[in-house]
C-alpha positions in Angstrom: -68.8 159.3 74.0 -68.9 163.5 73.8 -66.8 165.0 75.5 -67.4 168.7 76.9 -64.0 171.4 78.2 -64.5 174.3 80.8 -61.2 174.3 81.9 -60.4 177.3 79.8 -58.5 179.1 83.0 -56.5 176.2 82.6 -55.4 176.4 79.3 -57.4 177.1 76.0 -57.2 174.6 73.1 -55.4 176.9 70.1 -57.5 178.8 67.6 -58.0 177.4 64.3 -57.0 181.2 62.9 -53.5 181.3 65.4 -52.9 177.6 63.9 -52.5 178.6 60.4 -50.7 182.2 60.9 -48.2 180.1 63.0 -47.9 177.3 60.4 -47.2 180.2 57.8 -45.0 181.9 60.2 -42.7 178.7 60.8 -42.6 177.4 57.3 -41.9 180.9 55.6 -40.1 183.7 58.3 -37.1 181.4 59.5 -34.9 184.5 59.7 -33.8 185.7 63.4 -34.6 188.9 64.0 -31.6 190.7 65.0 -29.9 190.1 61.0 -29.4 192.8 59.3 -29.8 191.0 55.9 -33.8 190.3 53.7 -34.7 187.1 56.2 -33.7 188.8 59.3 -35.4 192.0 58.2 -38.9 190.1 57.2 -38.9 188.6 60.8 -38.6 191.6 62.7 -41.4 193.3 60.4 -43.5 190.3 62.0 -42.4 190.8 65.3 -43.0 194.0 65.8 -46.4 194.0 64.0 -47.2 190.7 66.4 -45.9 193.7 69.2 -48.3 196.2 68.0 -51.7 193.1 68.0 -50.5 192.5 71.5 -49.8 195.7 73.0 -53.4 196.7 71.2 -55.1 194.2 73.7 -54.3 196.2 76.9 -53.5 200.1 75.0 -49.5 200.1 75.5 -46.8 201.1 73.6 -45.2 198.6 71.0 -41.8 199.5 72.3 -42.9 198.9 76.2 -43.9 195.4 75.5 -41.4 192.4 75.8 -41.7 189.1 74.3 -41.7 187.0 78.0 -41.7 182.8 77.4 -45.0 182.7 79.6 -47.0 184.7 82.1 -44.9 183.0 85.0 -41.9 185.0 83.5 -43.8 188.0 83.2 -44.4 188.2 86.8 -40.9 186.7 87.8 -39.6 188.8 85.4 -41.7 192.6 87.0 -41.2 191.2 91.0 -37.3 190.2 90.2 -36.7 193.3 88.0 -37.5 196.3 89.9 -36.4 194.3 93.4 -32.8 193.3 92.6 -32.5 196.8 90.7 -32.7 198.8 94.3 -29.6 198.9 95.8 -31.1 199.6 99.4 -30.4 198.1 102.1 -34.2 197.5 103.3 -36.2 196.4 100.2 -40.4 195.7 101.0 -43.2 194.4 98.8 -46.4 194.5 99.2 -48.6 191.3 97.4 -51.9 189.5 98.1 -52.5 186.0 100.0 -54.4 185.2 96.7 -51.6 185.7 93.9 -50.7 182.6 92.0 -48.1 180.9 92.6 -45.9 183.2 90.3 -46.3 185.6 92.5 -46.3 183.8 96.0 -43.1 181.4 94.3 -41.4 184.5 93.6 -42.3 186.2 97.0 -40.8 183.1 98.9 -37.7 183.6 97.1 -37.1 186.8 97.5 -37.5 186.9 101.3 -34.7 184.2 101.2 -32.7 187.5 99.2 -33.4 189.4 102.0 -36.4 191.0 101.2 -39.8 191.5 103.7 -42.7 190.5 102.0 -46.2 191.1 103.3 -49.5 189.2 102.0 -52.3 191.4 102.5 -55.2 188.5 103.8 -59.0 189.0 101.6 -62.5 188.6 102.5 -65.0 186.1 102.2 -65.7 188.3 98.9 -61.6 187.2 97.0 -61.5 191.3 96.5 -59.0 192.8 98.3 -58.9 196.5 99.8 -57.6 199.4 98.8 -56.8 200.2 102.3 -55.7 196.9 103.1 -52.9 197.5 100.7 -52.4 201.4 101.6 -51.8 200.4 105.0 -49.3 197.4 104.0 -47.3 200.1 102.5 -43.9 201.8 104.3 -41.1 203.4 103.6 -39.0 201.1 102.0 -41.2 199.5 99.4 -40.2 199.1 96.2 -43.4 197.4 94.5 -47.0 196.8 95.0 -48.0 193.2 92.6 -51.5 192.9 92.9 -53.5 190.0 90.2 -55.9 192.0 88.2 -58.1 188.7 88.3 -58.1 185.9 90.6 -57.7 182.6 88.3 -59.6 180.7 90.7 -62.2 182.4 92.0 -62.9 185.1 88.3 -62.5 187.9 91.3 -61.4 191.0 89.5 -59.1 193.3 91.8 -59.4 197.5 92.1 -56.4 197.2 90.2 -57.0 200.6 89.5 -57.3 202.3 93.1 -55.1 200.2 94.2 -52.7 202.5 91.4 -54.0 205.9 92.9 -52.4 204.1 96.1 -48.9 203.2 94.8 -48.3 206.0 92.5 -48.9 208.6 96.0 -46.6 207.0 97.5 -44.3 206.3 94.8 -44.0 203.1 94.9 -44.6 200.4 91.0 -46.9 198.6 90.9 -47.8 195.0 88.8 -50.3 193.1 88.3 -50.4 189.9 87.1 -53.2 190.1 84.2 -52.8 186.2 83.0 -56.6 186.0 83.8 -57.8 189.2 82.6 -56.1 190.3 79.4 -58.5 189.0 76.9 -61.6 188.4 79.0 -62.0 192.5 80.3 -62.0 195.5 79.2 -57.5 196.1 79.6 -56.6 200.0 79.7 -52.9 200.3 81.8 -52.6 203.5 81.2 -55.7 204.3 82.7 -55.4 202.1 85.4 -52.4 203.3 86.1 -50.3 199.8 86.5 -46.5 199.7 86.1 -46.0 196.8 84.9 -48.5 193.8 83.8 -48.6 190.5 83.2 -49.5 188.8 79.8 -50.3 184.9 78.8 -50.8 183.5 75.4 -52.7 179.9 76.1 -55.3 182.0 78.0 -56.4 183.8 75.0 -56.1 180.5 72.5 -53.0 181.1 71.7 -50.2 178.2 72.5 -48.2 177.9 75.4 -44.7 178.8 76.1 -45.6 182.6 74.7 -46.1 185.2 77.3 -45.5 189.6 77.4 -44.8 192.4 80.0 -46.1 195.4 79.7 -43.3 197.7 81.1 -43.9 201.7 81.8 -41.5 203.9 79.9 -39.2 205.0 83.0 -39.2 201.8 85.2 -35.5 201.1 86.3 -35.1 198.0 86.6 -33.0 194.2 86.1 -32.7 191.7 83.3 -33.1 188.1 85.7 -31.5 186.3 82.5 -28.1 187.9 80.7 -27.5 187.3 76.8 -27.9 189.6 73.8 -29.4 193.0 74.1 -32.7 191.6 72.6 -35.9 193.4 73.5 -34.3 196.3 74.8 -31.9 194.5 76.7 -34.8 193.5 78.9 -35.4 190.1 78.2 -31.9 188.2 76.1 -32.5 185.8 73.6 -33.1 185.1 70.1 -37.2 186.1 70.0 -39.2 183.3 69.5 -41.1 184.8 66.3 -43.3 182.5 64.8 -44.6 182.0 68.6 -45.0 186.2 69.1 -46.5 186.3 65.9 -49.5 183.4 67.0 -49.8 185.7 70.4 -50.2 189.2 68.1 -53.4 186.7 66.3 -54.9 185.6 69.1 -54.7 189.4 71.0 -55.7 190.8 67.9 -58.9 188.2 67.6 -59.7 188.7 72.1 -59.6 192.9 71.1 -61.6 191.8 68.3 -64.6 190.4 70.5 -64.4 191.5 73.7 -67.6 192.8 74.3 -69.8 189.8 71.9 -68.0 187.1 73.7 -68.0 188.7 77.6 -72.3 189.3 77.1 -72.4 185.0 75.7 -69.8 184.5 78.5 -71.8 185.8 81.0 -75.1 184.5 80.2 -73.6 181.3 80.2 -72.1 181.4 83.6 -75.0 182.3 84.5 -77.0 179.7 83.0 -74.5 177.0 84.9 -74.8 178.4 88.4 -78.1 179.3 88.3 -79.1 175.5 87.2 -76.8 174.3 90.0 -77.9 176.2 92.8 -81.6 175.4 92.1 -81.3 171.2 91.4 -78.4 170.8 93.8 -78.9 171.7 97.8 -75.8 172.6 100.1 -74.1 174.5 97.5 -73.0 178.2 96.6 -70.7 179.7 95.0 -67.6 181.2 96.6 -66.6 184.3 96.2 -68.1 188.1 95.5 -70.7 186.9 92.3 -70.1 191.2 90.8 -66.5 191.9 90.7 -65.7 188.8 88.3 -64.4 188.1 84.5 -67.4 187.1 82.5 -66.1 183.0 82.6 -65.3 181.7 85.9 -67.6 180.4 88.8 -66.0 178.5 92.0 -68.6 176.8 93.6 -68.9 174.2 96.8 -70.8 170.7 97.6 -70.4 170.4 101.0 -70.3 166.6 101.7 -68.1 165.1 98.8 -63.7 165.5 97.3 -63.2 167.3 94.3 -60.7 165.6 93.5 -63.7 162.4 92.7 -66.1 164.6 91.4 -63.4 165.7 89.3 -62.8 162.0 88.2 -66.8 161.5 87.9 -67.2 164.4 85.1 -64.4 163.0 83.3 -66.1 159.7 83.1 -69.2 161.4 81.7 -67.3 163.2 79.3 -67.0 166.9 80.9 -63.4 168.3 82.0 -63.5 170.9 85.1 -61.2 171.2 87.8 -61.0 171.9 92.0 -58.7 175.1 91.1 -55.1 176.2 90.0 -54.0 173.9 87.4 -50.4 174.7 88.5 -51.3 173.0 91.6 -53.2 169.8 90.4 -51.6 167.0 92.3 -51.2 168.8 95.7 -53.2 167.2 98.3 -53.7 170.4 100.6 -56.7 172.6 100.0 -56.6 175.6 97.7 -54.5 178.2 98.9 -57.2 180.9 97.3 -60.2 179.2 98.9 -58.1 178.9 102.1 -56.9 182.7 102.1 -60.6 184.4 101.7 -62.0 182.6 105.0 -63.0 179.2 103.5 -62.9 176.4 105.7 -60.2 173.3 104.3 -63.1 170.8 103.9 -65.1 173.2 101.6 -61.8 174.5 100.0 -61.7 170.2 98.8 -65.5 170.2 98.0 -64.6 173.2 95.7 -65.0 173.0 91.8 -63.8 176.0 89.2 -66.6 175.7 86.2 -64.4 178.1 83.7 -65.9 179.1 79.9 -64.8 179.8 76.9 -65.4 180.5 73.1 -66.4 176.2 72.5 -69.1 176.1 75.2 -72.8 176.4 74.1 -75.9 176.7 76.3 -76.5 172.7 75.3 -73.7 172.0 76.8 -73.9 174.2 79.9 -77.6 172.0 80.4 -75.8 168.9 79.6 -73.2 169.8 82.4 -75.8 170.8 85.2 -77.8 167.5 84.3 -73.9 165.0 84.8 -73.2 167.9 88.3 -76.5 166.4 89.6 -76.2 163.1 88.9 -72.4 162.5 90.2 -73.0 165.3 93.4 -76.1 162.7 94.1 -74.0 159.3 93.8 -71.1 160.8 95.7 -73.0 162.3 98.5 -74.3 158.6 98.6 -71.0 157.1 98.9 -70.1 159.6 101.7 -69.3 159.3 105.4 -70.0 163.5 105.6 -73.2 163.4 104.5 -74.9 160.1 106.1 -73.4 161.3 109.6 -75.4 164.2 108.6 -78.6 162.7 107.9 
């Protein structure tokens, strides 16, 4: 059986050029980038070249980029780094109810440490209103954290507008850009963010790699303690082959950004239109306007989303019910319930996230498989029979 992958927001396959580049580095560049001899300096050169490539993806200076173990660490470093650095008796953070668990669970820990956190509500569009952020800022606010693109809906947040509000209030702005960098144009300077998180495995690099942009002059403390690596912001001997893989993936993403976006938008729209035309009692969750090109989240009334994921997997298609980091959770998606979707409908929702390998033929085959699987599940479902 042929298998097709439609779960690129969970992770992407590592691209052949990244594998080749990383393998070469693993084999030949084994020095410690902190060593002053030839082998160390060779590693240092590769590390800094990769930093330049990764920085170019978000248009920042290379020295403003800290390599991390992934998006979660980048988010944690941003939040804990800024909030713990402050000696103020009252510390307040503003975020949204639709953030990734890497931000929400960091906020929960900060609350245990005495930080006050405001979780701004988001309407049915899945796009936060900048004025709601403005109203949430207080004199004790140190940081605003709003994701650039939502992992479940693909909705793109008005980060530049929020940055202007944050700057007026003299408050730092962090944006989790894990689902945005490499999919839509990102310019941290024109957006006006102070901190921006990225992850390698969302852009065809291996897992366990990420980066945090820290605008020059941003005051923050490290969350790990050790040597003086990464300008004293992230200790530990640098993962040079990992950084090289991330740099290679970032360079490819930047070079292919507009063509990739156009083809993914076309495929996503084909998928949505095909599903909505064939299957009744379905619709898109969140805004169809302000979205990343590759993501759609669709509800199918009267079925269980997990059952549909399994049914599609048996037919050779990989999709998901939402965030991979929450898989195994029986609770409905916090993102969908936060934008006002009922728990039943949230449990009946599926996220399709497309990538480089997908084709029109795969999309058309997926539409037929979804139609078949939904029809089968609805026949079995007591919910539909109750409505009949």
